[in-house]
C-alpha positions as MATLAB code, in Angstrom:
seq = 'XXXXXXXXXXXXXXXXXXXXXXXXXXXXXXXXXXXXXXXXXXXXXXXXXXXXXXXXXXXXXXXXXXXXXXXXXXXXXXXXXXXXXXXXXXXXXXXXXXXXXXXXXXXXXXXXXXXXXXXXXXXXXXXXXXXXXXXXXXX';
ca = [
      71.666   58.123  120.367;
      75.071   58.710  120.769;
      77.328   57.639  123.928;
      80.447   59.668  124.764;
      82.583   59.831  127.380;
      85.460   62.566  127.447;
      88.313   61.952  129.535;
      90.189   65.131  130.651;
      91.325   66.114  134.167;
      91.043   70.003  133.272;
      87.605   70.529  134.075;
      87.388   73.891  132.082;
      88.507   72.014  129.185;
      86.032   69.523  129.635;
      83.470   72.182  130.300;
      84.075   73.727  126.533;
      84.066   70.310  124.645;
      81.105   69.920  126.585;
      79.510   72.888  125.281;
      80.877   72.658  121.614;
      79.665   68.223  121.225;
      76.344   69.180  123.206;
      75.738   73.128  120.708;
      76.656   70.413  117.643;
      74.681   67.624  118.172;
      71.609   68.277  120.919;
      70.976   64.345  121.330;
      74.535   63.264  122.610;
      74.808   61.831  125.675;
      77.785   63.042  127.256;
      79.255   61.466  130.499;
      83.418   62.947  131.710;
      85.376   61.753  133.186;
      88.268   62.792  135.138;
      91.223   60.246  134.816;
      91.934   57.315  133.483;
      90.686   54.924  136.190;
      87.218   56.695  136.492;
      87.312   56.456  131.934;
      87.950   52.109  133.174;
      85.376   52.329  135.768;
      82.366   53.982  133.305;
      82.469   51.850  130.388;
      82.496   49.202  132.640;
      78.854   50.318  133.669;
      77.946   52.350  131.325;
      79.100   51.339  127.568;
      80.087   54.253  124.829;
      81.007   54.456  121.860;
      82.691   57.536  121.822;
      85.881   58.487  123.451;
      87.644   61.340  123.829;
      91.374   60.697  125.728;
      93.535   62.930  126.288;
      97.144   62.012  127.406;
      98.464   63.394  130.236;
      96.252   62.110  132.893;
      96.404   61.377  136.631;
      97.129   58.580  137.534;
      97.640   55.471  134.211;
      98.235   57.584  130.994;
      95.588   58.466  128.532;
      97.771   56.401  126.147;
      97.738   53.055  128.815;
      93.751   53.198  129.283;
      93.502   53.978  125.226;
      95.275   50.183  125.319;
      92.993   49.015  127.890;
      90.256   50.044  126.669;
      90.447   48.734  122.722;
      91.888   45.285  124.158;
      88.099   44.874  126.606;
      86.098   46.844  124.159;
      87.485   46.856  120.386;
      83.997   48.217  119.184;
      84.356   51.406  120.524;
      86.317   54.163  119.178;
      88.539   56.734  120.402;
      89.105   60.001  119.919;
      93.230   60.990  121.173;
      92.195   64.891  122.284;
      95.663   65.867  123.891;
      98.389   68.744  124.171;
     100.801   66.514  122.740;
     102.615   66.912  119.229;
     105.568   64.056  120.433;
     105.424   61.591  117.305;
     105.618   58.950  119.293;
     102.100   59.776  121.470;
     101.106   59.558  117.549;
     102.664   55.911  116.598;
     101.717   54.657  120.651;
      97.992   56.407  120.104;
      97.711   54.259  116.443;
      99.848   50.740  117.803;
      97.428   50.884  120.870;
      94.135   51.304  118.519;
      93.006   55.107  118.751;
      91.437   56.636  115.743;
      92.022   59.755  115.190;
      94.720   62.633  116.989;
      93.863   65.701  117.812;
      96.650   68.857  119.213;
      94.078   70.806  120.995;
      97.096   73.695  119.545;
      95.913   73.794  116.400;
      92.255   71.813  115.780;
      89.393   73.412  114.609;
      85.987   72.088  115.813;
      84.628   72.074  112.568;
      86.813   68.956  112.294;
      86.056   67.086  115.639;
      82.528   67.959  113.811;
      83.244   65.995  110.845;
      84.528   62.964  112.407;
      81.393   62.588  114.859;
      79.572   62.940  111.627;
      81.301   60.011  110.231;
      81.035   57.796  113.047;
      77.043   58.542  113.085;
      76.684   57.832  109.669;
      78.986   54.644  109.818;
      76.760   53.713  113.082;
      73.751   54.376  111.043;
      74.278   52.245  108.232;
      75.574   49.301  110.113;
      79.669   49.487  109.113;
      82.870   50.789  111.078;
      83.947   54.189  110.366;
      86.322   54.345  106.801;
      87.060   58.302  107.486;
      87.961   58.477  111.008;
      91.708   58.067  110.802;
      91.857   60.736  108.127;
      89.868   63.627  110.341;
      91.780   65.346  112.173;
      94.722   62.858  112.729;
      97.434   60.629  111.369;
      98.951   62.474  108.591;
];
C-alpha cells in the first residue's frame, strides 16, 4: 500500500487532492498536514512513501521542509504542488531533492495520476523511479 502525505494549508484544496487521489487509487493511505512542522512530526511517527508539498505554508516554507525531509529520509519521494511558477522556487526544489514540480494553476490530474503510477511500478519492482523527474515537472 502506498502511504502518501499531503502538505497543504488551504483545507478546501487539500480535500480536493485527497478526493481525486482516492478516486484513482482507493487503496492509497492518505495522511494530511497543514504546516511544515506538522508534516515533519507526521513523518517522524508515520513513515510515508510519497509527499505532495505546497511551498507557501505557515511557519517553515515547503522548500525548507523538503530539504529537511530529504536529508533525514532520502527514500521519500517529494512532489512540489504549488501556485508558485517562480524559476527560483523550481531551482530550489531541484537542489533540495524534490522529484517533481507541479504548478496548481496549470496541471492536469492525469499528470499526477501518471506520476503516481510510475512511482508505484518502480516501488513494486524494487527500483528508484526514473520517470518521476519528468512527470509534470522540471522543463
